[in-house]
SEFIZA-3560 file (N, C-alpha, C; in Angstrom, 3 decimals):
REM SEFIZA-3560
<numar><xx>27.649</xx><yy>4.441</yy><zz>31.110</zz><atom>N</atom></numar>
<numar><xx>27.996</xx><yy>5.655</yy><zz>31.740</zz><atom>CA</atom></numar>
<numar><xx>29.512</xx><yy>5.722</yy><zz>31.931</zz><atom>C</atom></numar>
<numar><xx>30.024</xx><yy>6.932</yy><zz>31.861</zz><atom>N</atom></numar>
<numar><xx>31.473</xx><yy>7.128</yy><zz>31.975</zz><atom>CA</atom></numar>
<numar><xx>31.728</xx><yy>7.815</yy><zz>33.318</zz><atom>C</atom></numar>
<numar><xx>32.585</xx><yy>7.271</yy><zz>34.199</zz><atom>N</atom></numar>
<numar><xx>32.849</xx><yy>7.907</yy><zz>35.450</zz><atom>CA</atom></numar>
<numar><xx>33.666</xx><yy>9.207</yy><zz>35.304</zz><atom>C</atom></numar>
<numar><xx>33.316</xx><yy>10.224</yy><zz>36.072</zz><atom>N</atom></numar>
<numar><xx>34.111</xx><yy>11.426</yy><zz>36.140</zz><atom>CA</atom></numar>
<numar><xx>34.879</xx><yy>11.330</yy><zz>37.442</zz><atom>C</atom></numar>
<numar><xx>36.153</xx><yy>11.015</yy><zz>37.355</zz><atom>N</atom></numar>
<numar><xx>36.914</xx><yy>10.723</yy><zz>38.529</zz><atom>CA</atom></numar>
<numar><xx>37.166</xx><yy>11.965</yy><zz>39.374</zz><atom>C</atom></numar>
<numar><xx>37.181</xx><yy>13.142</yy><zz>38.784</zz><atom>N</atom></numar>
<numar><xx>37.420</xx><yy>14.333</yy><zz>39.580</zz><atom>CA</atom></numar>
<numar><xx>36.343</xx><yy>14.673</yy><zz>40.519</zz><atom>C</atom></numar>
<numar><xx>35.080</xx><yy>14.554</yy><zz>40.066</zz><atom>N</atom></numar>
<numar><xx>33.913</xx><yy>14.965</yy><zz>40.906</zz><atom>CA</atom></numar>
<numar><xx>33.179</xx><yy>13.815</yy><zz>41.544</zz><atom>C</atom></numar>
<numar><xx>33.435</xx><yy>12.618</yy><zz>41.088</zz><atom>N</atom></numar>
<numar><xx>32.721</xx><yy>11.443</yy><zz>41.647</zz><atom>CA</atom></numar>
<numar><xx>31.365</xx><yy>11.285</yy><zz>40.967</zz><atom>C</atom></numar>
<numar><xx>31.059</xx><yy>12.098</yy><zz>39.995</zz><atom>N</atom></numar>
<numar><xx>29.769</xx><yy>11.961</yy><zz>39.330</zz><atom>CA</atom></numar>
<numar><xx>29.938</xx><yy>11.136</yy><zz>38.038</zz><atom>C</atom></numar>
<numar><xx>28.828</xx><yy>10.605</yy><zz>37.628</zz><atom>N</atom></numar>
<numar><xx>28.851</xx><yy>9.825</yy><zz>36.347</zz><atom>CA</atom></numar>
<numar><xx>28.432</xx><yy>10.758</yy><zz>35.197</zz><atom>C</atom></numar>
<numar><xx>29.165</xx><yy>10.713</yy><zz>34.125</zz><atom>N</atom></numar>
<numar><xx>28.791</xx><yy>11.473</yy><zz>32.909</zz><atom>CA</atom></numar>
<numar><xx>28.090</xx><yy>10.591</yy><zz>31.941</zz><atom>C</atom></numar>
<numar><xx>26.986</xx><yy>11.044</yy><zz>31.423</zz><atom>N</atom></numar>
<numar><xx>26.245</xx><yy>10.260</yy><zz>30.388</zz><atom>CA</atom></numar>
<numar><xx>26.601</xx><yy>10.735</yy><zz>28.971</zz><atom>C</atom></numar>
<numar><xx>26.866</xx><yy>9.755</yy><zz>28.134</zz><atom>N</atom></numar>
<numar><xx>27.155</xx><yy>10.132</yy><zz>26.724</zz><atom>CA</atom></numar>
<numar><xx>25.920</xx><yy>10.714</yy><zz>26.099</zz><atom>C</atom></numar>
<numar><xx>26.099</xx><yy>11.670</yy><zz>25.181</zz><atom>N</atom></numar>
<numar><xx>24.952</xx><yy>12.198</yy><zz>24.480</zz><atom>CA</atom></numar>
<numar><xx>24.535</xx><yy>11.304</yy><zz>23.343</zz><atom>C</atom></numar>
<numar><xx>23.276</xx><yy>11.112</yy><zz>23.217</zz><atom>N</atom></numar>
<numar><xx>22.732</xx><yy>10.314</yy><zz>22.172</zz><atom>CA</atom></numar>
<numar><xx>21.709</xx><yy>11.120</yy><zz>21.373</zz><atom>C</atom></numar>
<numar><xx>21.950</xx><yy>11.112</yy><zz>20.078</zz><atom>N</atom></numar>
<numar><xx>20.965</xx><yy>11.857</yy><zz>19.213</zz><atom>CA</atom></numar>
<numar><xx>20.015</xx><yy>10.847</yy><zz>18.572</zz><atom>C</atom></numar>
<numar><xx>18.793</xx><yy>11.150</yy><zz>18.589</zz><atom>N</atom></numar>
<numar><xx>17.786</xx><yy>10.271</yy><zz>18.051</zz><atom>CA</atom></numar>
<numar><xx>17.067</xx><yy>10.983</yy><zz>16.912</zz><atom>C</atom></numar>
<numar><xx>17.082</xx><yy>10.373</yy><zz>15.758</zz><atom>N</atom></numar>
<numar><xx>16.369</xx><yy>10.927</yy><zz>14.615</zz><atom>CA</atom></numar>
<numar><xx>15.147</xx><yy>10.110</yy><zz>14.398</zz><atom>C</atom></numar>
<numar><xx>14.025</xx><yy>10.760</yy><zz>14.130</zz><atom>N</atom></numar>
<numar><xx>12.788</xx><yy>10.050</yy><zz>13.813</zz><atom>CA</atom></numar>
<numar><xx>12.236</xx><yy>10.548</yy><zz>12.480</zz><atom>C</atom></numar>
<numar><xx>11.590</xx><yy>9.661</yy><zz>11.824</zz><atom>N</atom></numar>
<numar><xx>10.917</xx><yy>10.040</yy><zz>10.559</zz><atom>CA</atom></numar>
<numar><xx>9.415</xx><yy>9.717</yy><zz>10.803</zz><atom>C</atom></numar>
<numar><xx>8.587</xx><yy>10.759</yy><zz>10.687</zz><atom>N</atom></numar>
<numar><xx>7.221</xx><yy>10.483</yy><zz>10.867</zz><atom>CA</atom></numar>
<numar><xx>6.603</xx><yy>9.866</yy><zz>9.620</zz><atom>C</atom></numar>
<numar><xx>5.778</xx><yy>8.886</yy><zz>9.835</zz><atom>N</atom></numar>
<numar><xx>5.087</xx><yy>8.246</yy><zz>8.716</zz><atom>CA</atom></numar>
<numar><xx>3.641</xx><yy>8.588</yy><zz>8.824</zz><atom>C</atom></numar>
<numar><xx>3.133</xx><yy>9.313</yy><zz>7.902</zz><atom>N</atom></numar>
<numar><xx>1.740</xx><yy>9.731</yy><zz>7.862</zz><atom>CA</atom></numar>
<numar><xx>0.994</xx><yy>8.814</yy><zz>6.913</zz><atom>C</atom></numar>
<numar><xx>-0.002</xx><yy>8.120</yy><zz>7.440</zz><atom>N</atom></numar>
<numar><xx>-0.793</xx><yy>7.251</yy><zz>6.574</zz><atom>CA</atom></numar>
<numar><xx>-1.987</xx><yy>8.076</yy><zz>6.039</zz><atom>C</atom></numar>
<numar><xx>-2.368</xx><yy>7.739</yy><zz>4.835</zz><atom>N</atom></numar>
<numar><xx>-3.558</xx><yy>8.321</yy><zz>4.188</zz><atom>CA</atom></numar>
<numar><xx>-4.294</xx><yy>7.244</yy><zz>3.454</zz><atom>C</atom></numar>
<numar><xx>-5.567</xx><yy>7.495</yy><zz>3.225</zz><atom>N</atom></numar>
<numar><xx>-6.432</xx><yy>6.445</yy><zz>2.529</zz><atom>CA</atom></numar>
<numar><xx>-6.520</xx><yy>6.745</yy><zz>1.086</zz><atom>C</atom></numar>
<numar><xx>-6.528</xx><yy>5.659</yy><zz>0.334</zz><atom>N</atom></numar>
<numar><xx>-6.796</xx><yy>5.720</yy><zz>-1.083</zz><atom>CA</atom></numar>
<numar><xx>-8.018</xx><yy>4.866</yy><zz>-1.332</zz><atom>C</atom></numar>
<numar><xx>-8.970</xx><yy>5.397</yy><zz>-2.057</zz><atom>N</atom></numar>
<numar><xx>-10.218</xx><yy>4.618</yy><zz>-2.294</zz><atom>CA</atom></numar>
<numar><xx>-10.445</xx><yy>4.536</yy><zz>-3.835</zz><atom>C</atom></numar>
<numar><xx>-11.193</xx><yy>3.493</yy><zz>-4.227</zz><atom>N</atom></numar>
<numar><xx>-11.505</xx><yy>3.367</yy><zz>-5.591</zz><atom>CA</atom></numar>
<numar><xx>-12.387</xx><yy>2.198</yy><zz>-5.807</zz><atom>C</atom></numar>
<numar><xx>-12.565</xx><yy>1.822</yy><zz>-7.050</zz><atom>N</atom></numar>
<numar><xx>-13.485</xx><yy>0.736</yy><zz>-7.477</zz><atom>CA</atom></numar>
<numar><xx>-12.810</xx><yy>-0.080</yy><zz>-8.539</zz><atom>C</atom></numar>
<numar><xx>-13.084</xx><yy>-1.399</yy><zz>-8.533</zz><atom>N</atom></numar>
<numar><xx>-12.524</xx><yy>-2.350</yy><zz>-9.507</zz><atom>CA</atom></numar>
<numar><xx>-13.676</xx><yy>-2.960</yy><zz>-10.272</zz><atom>C</atom></numar>
<numar><xx>-13.563</xx><yy>-2.946</yy><zz>-11.595</zz><atom>N</atom></numar>
<numar><xx>-14.623</xx><yy>-3.491</yy><zz>-12.485</zz><atom>CA</atom></numar>
<numar><xx>-13.943</xx><yy>-4.382</yy><zz>-13.477</zz><atom>C</atom></numar>
<numar><xx>-14.742</xx><yy>-5.149</yy><zz>-14.205</zz><atom>N</atom></numar>
<numar><xx>-14.264</xx><yy>-5.970</yy><zz>-15.271</zz><atom>CA</atom></numar>
<numar><xx>-14.375</xx><yy>-5.221</yy><zz>-16.622</zz><atom>C</atom></numar>
<numar><xx>-14.059</xx><yy>-5.911</yy><zz>-17.733</zz><atom>N</atom></numar>
<numar><xx>-14.025</xx><yy>-5.217</yy><zz>-19.026</zz><atom>CA</atom></numar>
<numar><xx>-15.350</xx><yy>-4.683</yy><zz>-19.478</zz><atom>C</atom></numar>
<numar><xx>-16.449</xx><yy>-5.193</yy><zz>-18.918</zz><atom>N</atom></numar>
<numar><xx>-17.804</xx><yy>-4.686</yy><zz>-19.328</zz><atom>CA</atom></numar>
<numar><xx>-18.446</xx><yy>-3.844</yy><zz>-18.213</zz><atom>C</atom></numar>
<numar><xx>-17.604</xx><yy>-3.466</yy><zz>-17.199</zz><atom>N</atom></numar>
<numar><xx>-18.133</xx><yy>-2.579</yy><zz>-16.189</zz><atom>CA</atom></numar>
<numar><xx>-18.731</xx><yy>-3.186</yy><zz>-14.953</zz><atom>C</atom></numar>
<numar><xx>-18.754</xx><yy>-4.508</yy><zz>-14.870</zz><atom>N</atom></numar>
<numar><xx>-19.292</xx><yy>-5.218</yy><zz>-13.663</zz><atom>CA</atom></numar>
<numar><xx>-18.306</xx><yy>-5.131</yy><zz>-12.509</zz><atom>C</atom></numar>
<numar><xx>-18.800</xx><yy>-4.868</yy><zz>-11.306</zz><atom>N</atom></numar>
<numar><xx>-18.037</xx><yy>-4.803</yy><zz>-10.106</zz><atom>CA</atom></numar>
<numar><xx>-17.369</xx><yy>-6.139</yy><zz>-9.843</zz><atom>C</atom></numar>
<numar><xx>-16.145</xx><yy>-6.157</yy><zz>-9.365</zz><atom>N</atom></numar>
<numar><xx>-15.446</xx><yy>-7.371</yy><zz>-9.038</zz><atom>CA</atom></numar>
<numar><xx>-15.156</xx><yy>-7.379</yy><zz>-7.498</zz><atom>C</atom></numar>
<numar><xx>-15.730</xx><yy>-8.288</yy><zz>-6.809</zz><atom>N</atom></numar>
<numar><xx>-15.480</xx><yy>-8.405</yy><zz>-5.382</zz><atom>CA</atom></numar>
<numar><xx>-14.301</xx><yy>-9.396</yy><zz>-5.081</zz><atom>C</atom></numar>
<numar><xx>-13.642</xx><yy>-9.197</yy><zz>-3.967</zz><atom>N</atom></numar>
<numar><xx>-12.622</xx><yy>-10.098</yy><zz>-3.606</zz><atom>CA</atom></numar>
<numar><xx>-11.268</xx><yy>-9.856</yy><zz>-4.179</zz><atom>C</atom></numar>
<numar><xx>-11.081</xx><yy>-8.698</yy><zz>-4.915</zz><atom>N</atom></numar>
<numar><xx>-9.786</xx><yy>-8.352</yy><zz>-5.506</zz><atom>CA</atom></numar>
<numar><xx>-8.848</xx><yy>-7.936</yy><zz>-4.390</zz><atom>C</atom></numar>
<numar><xx>-7.682</xx><yy>-8.395</yy><zz>-4.368</zz><atom>N</atom></numar>
<numar><xx>-6.680</xx><yy>-7.992</yy><zz>-3.394</zz><atom>CA</atom></numar>
<numar><xx>-5.992</xx><yy>-6.710</yy><zz>-3.914</zz><atom>C</atom></numar>
<numar><xx>-5.985</xx><yy>-5.689</yy><zz>-3.074</zz><atom>N</atom></numar>
<numar><xx>-5.366</xx><yy>-4.419</yy><zz>-3.373</zz><atom>CA</atom></numar>
<numar><xx>-4.279</xx><yy>-4.170</yy><zz>-2.344</zz><atom>C</atom></numar>
<numar><xx>-2.981</xx><yy>-4.014</yy><zz>-2.771</zz><atom>N</atom></numar>
<numar><xx>-1.883</xx><yy>-3.832</yy><zz>-1.837</zz><atom>CA</atom></numar>
<numar><xx>-0.999</xx><yy>-2.730</yy><zz>-2.311</zz><atom>C</atom></numar>
<numar><xx>-0.281</xx><yy>-2.130</yy><zz>-1.415</zz><atom>N</atom></numar>
<numar><xx>0.723</xx><yy>-1.139</yy><zz>-1.731</zz><atom>CA</atom></numar>
<numar><xx>2.011</xx><yy>-1.865</yy><zz>-2.060</zz><atom>C</atom></numar>
<numar><xx>2.572</xx><yy>-1.597</yy><zz>-3.277</zz><atom>N</atom></numar>
<numar><xx>3.756</xx><yy>-2.237</yy><zz>-3.703</zz><atom>CA</atom></numar>
<numar><xx>4.914</xx><yy>-1.843</yy><zz>-2.738</zz><atom>C</atom></numar>
<numar><xx>5.603</xx><yy>-2.852</yy><zz>-2.238</zz><atom>N</atom></numar>
<numar><xx>6.710</xx><yy>-2.611</yy><zz>-1.323</zz><atom>CA</atom></numar>
<numar><xx>6.222</xx><yy>-2.279</yy><zz>0.100</zz><atom>C</atom></numar>
<numar><xx>4.957</xx><yy>-2.283</yy><zz>0.316</zz><atom>N</atom></numar>
<numar><xx>4.434</xx><yy>-1.938</yy><zz>1.702</zz><atom>CA</atom></numar>
<numar><xx>3.844</xx><yy>-3.163</yy><zz>2.320</zz><atom>C</atom></numar>
<numar><xx>3.287</xx><yy>-2.972</yy><zz>3.497</zz><atom>N</atom></numar>
<numar><xx>2.730</xx><yy>-4.105</yy><zz>4.254</zz><atom>CA</atom></numar>
<numar><xx>1.172</xx><yy>-4.071</yy><zz>4.257</zz><atom>C</atom></numar>
<numar><xx>0.590</xx><yy>-3.004</yy><zz>3.828</zz><atom>N</atom></numar>
<numar><xx>-0.847</xx><yy>-2.916</yy><zz>3.916</zz><atom>CA</atom></numar>
<numar><xx>-1.559</xx><yy>-3.502</yy><zz>2.667</zz><atom>C</atom></numar>
<numar><xx>-2.685</xx><yy>-4.098</yy><zz>2.902</zz><atom>N</atom></numar>
<numar><xx>-3.501</xx><yy>-4.657</yy><zz>1.829</zz><atom>CA</atom></numar>
<numar><xx>-4.954</xx><yy>-4.675</yy><zz>2.271</zz><atom>C</atom></numar>
<numar><xx>-5.821</xx><yy>-4.825</yy><zz>1.289</zz><atom>N</atom></numar>
<numar><xx>-7.241</xx><yy>-4.934</yy><zz>1.570</zz><atom>CA</atom></numar>
<numar><xx>-7.882</xx><yy>-5.724</yy><zz>0.431</zz><atom>C</atom></numar>
<numar><xx>-9.179</xx><yy>-5.940</yy><zz>0.490</zz><atom>N</atom></numar>
<numar><xx>-9.906</xx><yy>-6.624</yy><zz>-0.586</zz><atom>CA</atom></numar>
<numar><xx>-11.142</xx><yy>-5.742</yy><zz>-0.980</zz><atom>C</atom></numar>
<numar><xx>-11.557</xx><yy>-5.847</yy><zz>-2.239</zz><atom>N</atom></numar>
<numar><xx>-12.736</xx><yy>-5.109</yy><zz>-2.642</zz><atom>CA</atom></numar>
<numar><xx>-13.968</xx><yy>-5.778</yy><zz>-2.014</zz><atom>C</atom></numar>
<numar><xx>-14.967</xx><yy>-4.909</yy><zz>-1.742</zz><atom>N</atom></numar>
<numar><xx>-16.241</xx><yy>-5.438</yy><zz>-1.258</zz><atom>CA</atom></numar>
<numar><xx>-17.172</xx><yy>-5.934</yy><zz>-2.328</zz><atom>C</atom></numar>
<numar><xx>-18.409</xx><yy>-6.190</yy><zz>-2.012</zz><atom>N</atom></numar>
<numar><xx>-19.361</xx><yy>-6.727</yy><zz>-3.025</zz><atom>CA</atom></numar>
<numar><xx>-19.628</xx><yy>-5.750</yy><zz>-4.180</zz><atom>C</atom></numar>
<numar><xx>-19.416</xx><yy>-4.456</yy><zz>-3.948</zz><atom>N</atom></numar>
<numar><xx>-19.560</xx><yy>-3.402</yy><zz>-4.931</zz><atom>CA</atom></numar>
<numar><xx>-18.298</xx><yy>-3.097</yy><zz>-5.682</zz><atom>C</atom></numar>
<numar><xx>-17.206</xx><yy>-3.853</yy><zz>-5.417</zz><atom>N</atom></numar>
<numar><xx>-15.922</xx><yy>-3.633</yy><zz>-6.113</zz><atom>CA</atom></numar>
<numar><xx>-15.178</xx><yy>-2.440</yy><zz>-5.483</zz><atom>C</atom></numar>
<numar><xx>-15.654</xx><yy>-1.906</yy><zz>-4.379</zz><atom>N</atom></numar>
<numar><xx>-14.996</xx><yy>-0.752</yy><zz>-3.778</zz><atom>CA</atom></numar>
<numar><xx>-13.939</xx><yy>-1.169</yy><zz>-2.805</zz><atom>C</atom></numar>
<numar><xx>-12.921</xx><yy>-0.302</yy><zz>-2.627</zz><atom>N</atom></numar>
<numar><xx>-11.829</xx><yy>-0.572</yy><zz>-1.681</zz><atom>CA</atom></numar>
<numar><xx>-11.373</xx><yy>0.739</yy><zz>-1.080</zz><atom>C</atom></numar>
<numar><xx>-10.768</xx><yy>0.620</yy><zz>0.120</zz><atom>N</atom></numar>
<numar><xx>-10.140</xx><yy>1.730</yy><zz>0.821</zz><atom>CA</atom></numar>
<numar><xx>-8.869</xx><yy>1.104</yy><zz>1.380</zz><atom>C</atom></numar>
<numar><xx>-7.696</xx><yy>1.699</yy><zz>1.059</zz><atom>N</atom></numar>
<numar><xx>-6.460</xx><yy>1.185</yy><zz>1.504</zz><atom>CA</atom></numar>
<numar><xx>-5.655</xx><yy>2.271</yy><zz>2.224</zz><atom>C</atom></numar>
<numar><xx>-5.199</xx><yy>2.044</yy><zz>3.420</zz><atom>N</atom></numar>
<numar><xx>-4.314</xx><yy>2.980</yy><zz>4.160</zz><atom>CA</atom></numar>
<numar><xx>-2.846</xx><yy>2.753</yy><zz>3.653</zz><atom>C</atom></numar>
<numar><xx>-2.242</xx><yy>3.800</yy><zz>3.125</zz><atom>N</atom></numar>
<numar><xx>-0.865</xx><yy>3.678</yy><zz>2.582</zz><atom>CA</atom></numar>
<numar><xx>0.038</xx><yy>4.658</yy><zz>3.351</zz><atom>C</atom></numar>
<numar><xx>1.334</xx><yy>4.387</yy><zz>3.304</zz><atom>N</atom></numar>
<numar><xx>2.239</xx><yy>5.241</yy><zz>4.059</zz><atom>CA</atom></numar>
<numar><xx>3.113</xx><yy>6.099</yy><zz>3.107</zz><atom>C</atom></numar>
<numar><xx>3.165</xx><yy>5.797</yy><zz>1.830</zz><atom>N</atom></numar>
<numar><xx>3.952</xx><yy>6.608</yy><zz>0.928</zz><atom>CA</atom></numar>
<numar><xx>3.054</xx><yy>7.629</yy><zz>0.226</zz><atom>C</atom></numar>
<numar><xx>3.696</xx><yy>8.682</yy><zz>-0.257</zz><atom>N</atom></numar>
<numar><xx>2.936</xx><yy>9.796</yy><zz>-0.870</zz><atom>CA</atom></numar>
<numar><xx>2.228</xx><yy>9.440</yy><zz>-2.172</zz><atom>C</atom></numar>
<numar><xx>2.921</xx><yy>8.846</yy><zz>-3.083</zz><atom>N</atom></numar>
<numar><xx>2.358</xx><yy>8.396</yy><zz>-4.370</zz><atom>CA</atom></numar>
<numar><xx>2.640</xx><yy>6.932</yy><zz>-4.625</zz><atom>C</atom></numar>
<numar><xx>2.023</xx><yy>5.991</yy><zz>-3.907</zz><atom>N</atom></numar>
<numar><xx>2.400</xx><yy>4.654</yy><zz>-4.049</zz><atom>CA</atom></numar>
<numar><xx>1.858</xx><yy>3.984</yy><zz>-5.341</zz><atom>C</atom></numar>
<numar><xx>2.475</xx><yy>2.918</yy><zz>-5.677</zz><atom>N</atom></numar>
<numar><xx>1.999</xx><yy>2.055</yy><zz>-6.702</zz><atom>CA</atom></numar>
<numar><xx>1.088</xx><yy>1.014</yy><zz>-6.033</zz><atom>C</atom></numar>
<numar><xx>-0.100</xx><yy>0.806</yy><zz>-6.603</zz><atom>N</atom></numar>
<numar><xx>-0.969</xx><yy>-0.187</yy><zz>-6.009</zz><atom>CA</atom></numar>
<numar><xx>-0.982</xx><yy>-1.442</yy><zz>-6.945</zz><atom>C</atom></numar>
<numar><xx>-1.054</xx><yy>-2.614</yy><zz>-6.339</zz><atom>N</atom></numar>
<numar><xx>-1.076</xx><yy>-3.883</yy><zz>-7.054</zz><atom>CA</atom></numar>
<numar><xx>-2.408</xx><yy>-4.518</yy><zz>-6.860</zz><atom>C</atom></numar>
<numar><xx>-3.117</xx><yy>-4.760</yy><zz>-7.978</zz><atom>N</atom></numar>
<numar><xx>-4.462</xx><yy>-5.387</yy><zz>-7.948</zz><atom>CA</atom></numar>
<numar><xx>-4.326</xx><yy>-6.780</yy><zz>-8.510</zz><atom>C</atom></numar>
<numar><xx>-4.832</xx><yy>-7.789</yy><zz>-7.728</zz><atom>N</atom></numar>
<numar><xx>-4.776</xx><yy>-9.186</yy><zz>-8.178</zz><atom>CA</atom></numar>
<numar><xx>-6.003</xx><yy>-9.927</yy><zz>-7.744</zz><atom>C</atom></numar>
<numar><xx>-6.383</xx><yy>-10.850</yy><zz>-8.590</zz><atom>N</atom></numar>
<numar><xx>-7.555</xx><yy>-11.718</yy><zz>-8.342</zz><atom>CA</atom></numar>
<numar><xx>-7.480</xx><yy>-12.946</yy><zz>-9.209</zz><atom>C</atom></numar>
<numar><xx>-7.918</xx><yy>-14.084</yy><zz>-8.694</zz><atom>N</atom></numar>
<numar><xx>-7.953</xx><yy>-15.283</yy><zz>-9.468</zz><atom>CA</atom></numar>
<numar><xx>-8.800</xx><yy>-15.103</yy><zz>-10.688</zz><atom>C</atom></numar>
<numar><xx>-8.282</xx><yy>-15.467</yy><zz>-11.849</zz><atom>N</atom></numar>
<numar><xx>-9.008</xx><yy>-15.351</yy><zz>-13.091</zz><atom>CA</atom></numar>
<numar><xx>-8.809</xx><yy>-14.049</yy><zz>-13.848</zz><atom>C</atom></numar>
<numar><xx>-7.988</xx><yy>-13.096</yy><zz>-13.231</zz><atom>N</atom></numar>
<numar><xx>-7.768</xx><yy>-11.826</yy><zz>-13.825</zz><atom>CA</atom></numar>
<numar><xx>-6.200</xx><yy>-11.551</yy><zz>-13.973</zz><atom>C</atom></numar>
<numar><xx>-5.821</xx><yy>-10.751</yy><zz>-14.890</zz><atom>N</atom></numar>
<numar><xx>-4.423</xx><yy>-10.360</yy><zz>-15.027</zz><atom>CA</atom></numar>
<numar><xx>-4.092</xx><yy>-9.345</yy><zz>-13.983</zz><atom>C</atom></numar>
<numar><xx>-3.086</xx><yy>-9.554</yy><zz>-13.133</zz><atom>N</atom></numar>
<numar><xx>-2.668</xx><yy>-8.564</yy><zz>-12.147</zz><atom>CA</atom></numar>
<numar><xx>-2.149</xx><yy>-7.339</yy><zz>-12.810</zz><atom>C</atom></numar>
<numar><xx>-2.393</xx><yy>-6.200</yy><zz>-12.145</zz><atom>N</atom></numar>
<numar><xx>-1.953</xx><yy>-4.870</yy><zz>-12.623</zz><atom>CA</atom></numar>
<numar><xx>-1.328</xx><yy>-4.084</yy><zz>-11.532</zz><atom>C</atom></numar>
<numar><xx>-0.315</xx><yy>-3.297</yy><zz>-11.900</zz><atom>N</atom></numar>
<numar><xx>0.303</xx><yy>-2.313</yy><zz>-11.027</zz><atom>CA</atom></numar>
<numar><xx>-0.046</xx><yy>-0.945</yy><zz>-11.562</zz><atom>C</atom></numar>
<numar><xx>-0.668</xx><yy>-0.129</yy><zz>-10.648</zz><atom>N</atom></numar>
<numar><xx>-1.214</xx><yy>1.175</yy><zz>-11.137</zz><atom>CA</atom></numar>
<numar><xx>-0.778</xx><yy>2.218</yy><zz>-10.151</zz><atom>C</atom></numar>
<numar><xx>-0.387</xx><yy>3.423</yy><zz>-10.638</zz><atom>N</atom></numar>
<numar><xx>-0.138</xx><yy>4.548</yy><zz>-9.781</zz><atom>CA</atom></numar>
<numar><xx>-1.413</xx><yy>4.914</yy><zz>-9.015</zz><atom>C</atom></numar>
<numar><xx>-1.268</xx><yy>5.266</yy><zz>-7.750</zz><atom>N</atom></numar>
<numar><xx>-2.434</xx><yy>5.604</yy><zz>-6.992</zz><atom>CA</atom></numar>
<numar><xx>-3.222</xx><yy>6.793</yy><zz>-7.502</zz><atom>C</atom></numar>
<numar><xx>-2.542</xx><yy>7.609</yy><zz>-8.250</zz><atom>N</atom></numar>
<numar><xx>-3.281</xx><yy>8.776</yy><zz>-8.823</zz><atom>CA</atom></numar>
<numar><xx>-4.226</xx><yy>8.309</yy><zz>-9.945</zz><atom>C</atom></numar>
<numar><xx>-4.054</xx><yy>7.072</yy><zz>-10.422</zz><atom>N</atom></numar>
<numar><xx>-4.944</xx><yy>6.591</yy><zz>-11.500</zz><atom>CA</atom></numar>
<numar><xx>-5.767</xx><yy>5.460</yy><zz>-11.023</zz><atom>C</atom></numar>
<numar><xx>-5.907</xx><yy>5.200</yy><zz>-9.751</zz><atom>N</atom></numar>
<numar><xx>-6.527</xx><yy>4.017</yy><zz>-9.194</zz><atom>CA</atom></numar>
<numar><xx>-7.951</xx><yy>4.257</yy><zz>-8.708</zz><atom>C</atom></numar>
<numar><xx>-8.611</xx><yy>5.368</yy><zz>-9.072</zz><atom>N</atom></numar>
<numar><xx>-9.988</xx><yy>5.565</yy><zz>-8.658</zz><atom>CA</atom></numar>
<numar><xx>-10.959</xx><yy>4.576</yy><zz>-9.317</zz><atom>C</atom></numar>
<numar><xx>-10.657</xx><yy>4.239</yy><zz>-10.584</zz><atom>N</atom></numar>
<numar><xx>-11.453</xx><yy>3.258</yy><zz>-11.294</zz><atom>CA</atom></numar>
<numar><xx>-10.527</xx><yy>2.330</yy><zz>-12.063</zz><atom>C</atom></numar>
<numar><xx>-10.430</xx><yy>1.124</yy><zz>-11.633</zz><atom>N</atom></numar>
<numar><xx>-9.505</xx><yy>0.108</yy><zz>-12.210</zz><atom>CA</atom></numar>
<numar><xx>-10.287</xx><yy>-0.986</yy><zz>-12.975</zz><atom>C</atom></numar>
<numar><xx>-9.876</xx><yy>-1.238</yy><zz>-14.160</zz><atom>N</atom></numar>
<numar><xx>-10.527</xx><yy>-2.306</yy><zz>-14.990</zz><atom>CA</atom></numar>
<numar><xx>-9.527</xx><yy>-3.459</yy><zz>-15.071</zz><atom>C</atom></numar>
<numar><xx>-9.938</xx><yy>-4.602</yy><zz>-14.556</zz><atom>N</atom></numar>
<numar><xx>-9.125</xx><yy>-5.805</yy><zz>-14.698</zz><atom>CA</atom></numar>
<numar><xx>-9.602</xx><yy>-6.620</yy><zz>-15.887</zz><atom>C</atom></numar>
<numar><xx>-8.648</xx><yy>-7.141</yy><zz>-16.620</zz><atom>N</atom></numar>
<numar><xx>-9.012</xx><yy>-8.008</yy><zz>-17.798</zz><atom>CA</atom></numar>
<numar><xx>-8.918</xx><yy>-9.454</yy><zz>-17.389</zz><atom>C</atom></numar>
<numar><xx>-9.817</xx><yy>-10.334</yy><zz>-17.970</zz><atom>N</atom></numar>
<numar><xx>-9.765</xx><yy>-11.737</yy><zz>-17.609</zz><atom>CA</atom></numar>
<numar><xx>-8.418</xx><yy>-12.331</yy><zz>-18.022</zz><atom>C</atom></numar>
<numar><xx>-7.993</xx><yy>-13.326</yy><zz>-17.297</zz><atom>N</atom></numar>
<numar><xx>-6.705</xx><yy>-13.931</yy><zz>-17.526</zz><atom>CA</atom></numar>
<numar><xx>-6.702</xx><yy>-14.562</yy><zz>-18.946</zz><atom>C</atom></numar>
<numar><xx>-7.805</xx><yy>-15.010</yy><zz>-19.407</zz><atom>N</atom></numar>
<numar><xx>-7.939</xx><yy>-15.623</yy><zz>-20.749</zz><atom>CA</atom></numar>
<numar><xx>-7.562</xx><yy>-14.662</yy><zz>-21.793</zz><atom>C</atom></numar>
<numar><xx>-7.879</xx><yy>-13.356</yy><zz>-21.564</zz><atom>N</atom></numar>
<numar><xx>-7.653</xx><yy>-12.273</yy><zz>-22.526</zz><atom>CA</atom></numar>
<numar><xx>-6.075</xx><yy>-12.231</yy><zz>-22.836</zz><atom>C</atom></numar>
<numar><xx>-5.253</xx><yy>-12.586</yy><zz>-21.888</zz><atom>N</atom></numar>
<numar><xx>-3.801</xx><yy>-12.603</yy><zz>-22.079</zz><atom>CA</atom></numar>
<numar><xx>-3.447</xx><yy>-13.497</yy><zz>-23.244</zz><atom>C</atom></numar>
<numar><xx>-4.123</xx><yy>-14.650</yy><zz>-23.421</zz><atom>N</atom></numar>
<numar><xx>-3.806</xx><yy>-15.579</yy><zz>-24.431</zz><atom>CA</atom></numar>
<numar><xx>-4.444</xx><yy>-15.337</yy><zz>-25.759</zz><atom>C</atom></numar>
<numar><xx>-5.483</xx><yy>-14.451</yy><zz>-25.786</zz><atom>N</atom></numar>
<numar><xx>-6.212</xx><yy>-14.188</yy><zz>-27.020</zz><atom>CA</atom></numar>
<numar><xx>-5.606</xx><yy>-13.014</yy><zz>-27.817</zz><atom>C</atom></numar>
<numar><xx>-4.640</xx><yy>-12.376</yy><zz>-27.232</zz><atom>N</atom></numar>
<numar><xx>-3.993</xx><yy>-11.214</yy><zz>-27.953</zz><atom>CA</atom></numar>
<numar><xx>-3.292</xx><yy>-11.652</yy><zz>-29.195</zz><atom>C</atom></numar>
//
């Protein structure tokens, strides 16, 4: 506080506060293997974000994200990790890690 010597009152400096609202929304989808079988336990996370989840026994996931069109990262032991735009993540097919060496 800054004293105002003339009146004996204290003057408060003005402080401007800017806030940015972060609106979270959910993205849902399903993860399958190359022949269409559901894959459980796949980690799904928002690239550059803090949120992540795992697929359930049916290969389904729901992830709360904070950006408008995030990139989602799908990873699981035995499969090649993929980065996919959320607009294309309703049905994700992961290829076995062995497939990487058979190309």
